[in-house]
C-alpha positions as CSV (number, residue, x, y, z in Angstrom):
1,V,117.4,47.0,20.0
2,R,114.8,44.7,21.7
3,P,112.4,46.7,23.8
4,L,112.4,46.1,27.6
5,L,109.1,44.8,28.9
6,V,108.0,46.3,32.2
7,R,105.1,44.7,34.1
8,D,104.2,45.9,37.6
9,G,107.6,47.5,38.1
10,H,109.7,44.3,37.6
11,F,113.0,44.5,35.7
12,L,115.8,42.0,35.1
13,A,118.6,41.6,37.7
14,G,121.5,39.3,38.4
15,G,121.9,35.9,39.9
16,Q,123.3,34.6,43.2
17,R,126.9,35.5,43.9
18,G,129.3,32.6,43.6
19,A,126.8,30.3,41.7
20,L,126.9,29.3,38.1
21,P,124.3,31.2,36.1
22,D,121.3,29.3,34.9
23,R,118.7,30.2,32.4
24,R,116.2,31.6,34.9
25,L,115.3,35.3,34.9
26,F,115.7,37.2,38.1
27,T,113.6,40.3,38.9
28,Y,114.3,43.5,40.7
29,Q,111.3,45.5,41.8
30,D,111.8,49.3,42.1
31,T,108.9,50.7,44.0
32,A,110.0,54.4,44.0
33,L,109.1,55.2,40.4
34,T,107.6,58.4,39.1
35,F,105.7,58.7,35.8
36,R,107.3,60.4,32.9
37,R,110.9,59.7,34.0
38,L,113.8,57.8,32.5
39,Y,115.5,55.4,34.9
40,I,118.9,54.0,34.2
41,Y,120.0,50.8,35.9
42,A,123.4,49.1,35.8
43,V,123.6,45.3,36.1
44,Q,127.0,44.0,37.0
45,C,128.2,40.4,37.4
46,Y,131.0,39.1,39.6
47,N,132.9,35.9,39.0
48,E,134.1,33.4,41.6
49,R,137.3,35.4,42.3
50,D,135.3,38.6,42.9
51,H,136.3,40.2,39.6
52,R,133.6,42.5,38.3
53,G,132.4,42.1,34.7
54,K,131.5,45.0,32.5
55,P,128.2,46.7,33.6
56,A,125.2,46.3,31.4
57,K,123.1,49.4,31.2
58,V,119.3,49.1,31.1
59,E,117.2,52.2,30.4
60,V,113.5,52.2,31.4
61,A,111.2,55.1,30.3
62,W,108.5,54.8,33.0
63,D,105.1,56.3,32.3
64,I,101.4,55.8,32.9
65,P,100.3,52.3,31.8
66,P,97.3,51.9,29.4
67,S,93.9,50.9,30.8
68,S,93.1,47.2,30.8
69,P,91.3,45.7,27.8
70,S,87.7,44.9,28.6
71,D,85.1,42.3,27.8
72,L,87.4,39.4,27.0
73,R,85.3,36.6,25.4
74,A,86.1,33.1,24.0
75,E,84.3,30.9,21.6
76,Q,85.4,27.4,20.8
77,K,84.8,25.9,17.3
78,N,86.4,22.5,16.8
79,R,90.0,22.7,17.9
80,L,90.1,26.5,17.6
81,V,89.5,29.0,20.5
82,R,88.6,32.4,19.1
83,L,89.3,35.2,21.7
84,T,88.1,38.8,21.3
85,W,88.2,41.8,23.6
86,N,87.5,45.5,23.5
87,A,90.4,47.8,22.7
88,A,92.1,49.9,25.4
89,T,91.7,53.5,24.3
90,T,92.8,55.4,27.4
91,L,95.6,55.4,29.9
92,S,95.0,54.2,33.4
93,D,94.5,57.9,34.5
94,G,91.7,58.3,31.9
95,S,93.7,60.4,29.4
96,P,93.7,59.3,25.7
97,C,96.2,56.6,24.7
98,S,97.9,57.6,21.5
99,D,100.9,55.2,21.6
100,L,99.3,51.8,22.0
101,A,101.7,49.2,20.6
102,G,99.4,46.2,20.9
103,Y,98.3,43.4,23.3
104,T,99.8,40.5,25.1
105,L,97.6,37.4,25.5
106,Y,98.3,35.0,28.3
107,R,97.1,31.4,28.7
108,T,97.6,29.0,31.6
109,V,96.2,25.9,33.2
110,T,96.5,27.3,36.7
111,R,94.0,30.1,37.5
112,G,95.7,33.4,38.1
113,S,99.3,32.3,37.2
114,Y,100.5,33.9,34.0
115,E,104.2,33.8,33.1
116,K,104.6,33.7,29.4
117,P,102.5,35.2,26.6
118,V,100.9,33.0,24.0
119,T,103.0,34.7,21.3
120,E,106.3,36.4,21.4
121,E,105.1,39.3,19.2
122,L,102.6,41.8,20.3
123,L,99.1,41.3,18.9
124,T,97.9,44.3,16.9
125,D,94.3,43.2,16.6
126,T,91.6,42.7,19.3
127,A,91.1,39.1,18.3
128,F,93.2,36.0,18.3
129,E,92.7,32.4,17.3
130,D,94.4,29.9,19.6
131,V,94.9,26.2,19.4
132,P,95.9,24.9,22.9
133,E,98.2,21.9,23.2
134,T,95.9,19.5,25.1
135,M,92.3,18.6,24.5
136,N,89.9,17.9,27.5
137,A,91.7,20.5,29.7
138,T,90.6,23.8,31.2
139,Y,92.5,26.9,30.2
140,Y,92.5,30.4,31.7
141,Y,93.1,33.5,29.6
142,T,93.8,37.2,30.2
143,V,95.0,40.0,28.0
144,R,97.0,43.2,28.7
145,A,97.3,46.3,26.6
146,V,100.9,47.5,25.9
147,R,102.1,50.9,25.2
148,R,105.6,51.9,23.9
149,V,107.4,54.7,25.5
150,E,110.8,55.1,23.8
151,Q,112.3,51.5,23.9
152,T,110.2,50.5,26.9
153,L,107.0,48.4,26.6
154,I,104.6,49.1,29.5
155,E,101.8,46.6,30.1
156,S,98.4,47.4,31.6
157,L,96.9,45.5,34.5
158,P,95.3,42.3,33.2
159,S,91.8,42.1,31.9
160,Q,89.3,39.9,33.7
161,E,90.3,36.3,33.6
162,I,88.1,33.9,31.6
163,E,87.9,30.1,31.8
164,V,87.7,27.9,28.7
165,A,86.8,24.2,29.1
166,Y,88.6,22.9,26.0
167,R,86.8,19.7,25.0
168,D,86.7,17.6,21.9
């Protein structure tokens, strides 16, 4: 079972009724969540003749997110950008975090716009060596701590954003 990634209360949902599905992801934001609860959602599709498909069940174990990693730093050496940060050791409420699963690192060329992590797998170390695609560009990075609660991965708020002028 692939764990569900929850960030800022966003979950997968369905597409527009009567339209052919595309490869986009749709989100549903549930704003009435309470920590330490299991939420069960059903996603159901309809075809063009209004026939319902079999519902897909999504379970989300919602809990307190970890605190954000701190002191994100970058150092460029040749084509390599070495990123390091301080580990998240507590939850956002200040209590100890014993179930940290890792980190997601994000890179973008547009300040503040992070959609996809640099890697598909969680990072288990507080350092990562990145080789961006294009030289002579400016990249922005941020990192989030991730904790696992049952099959749900809960991300922290982002660390501070850093700017890297990637030059030859």
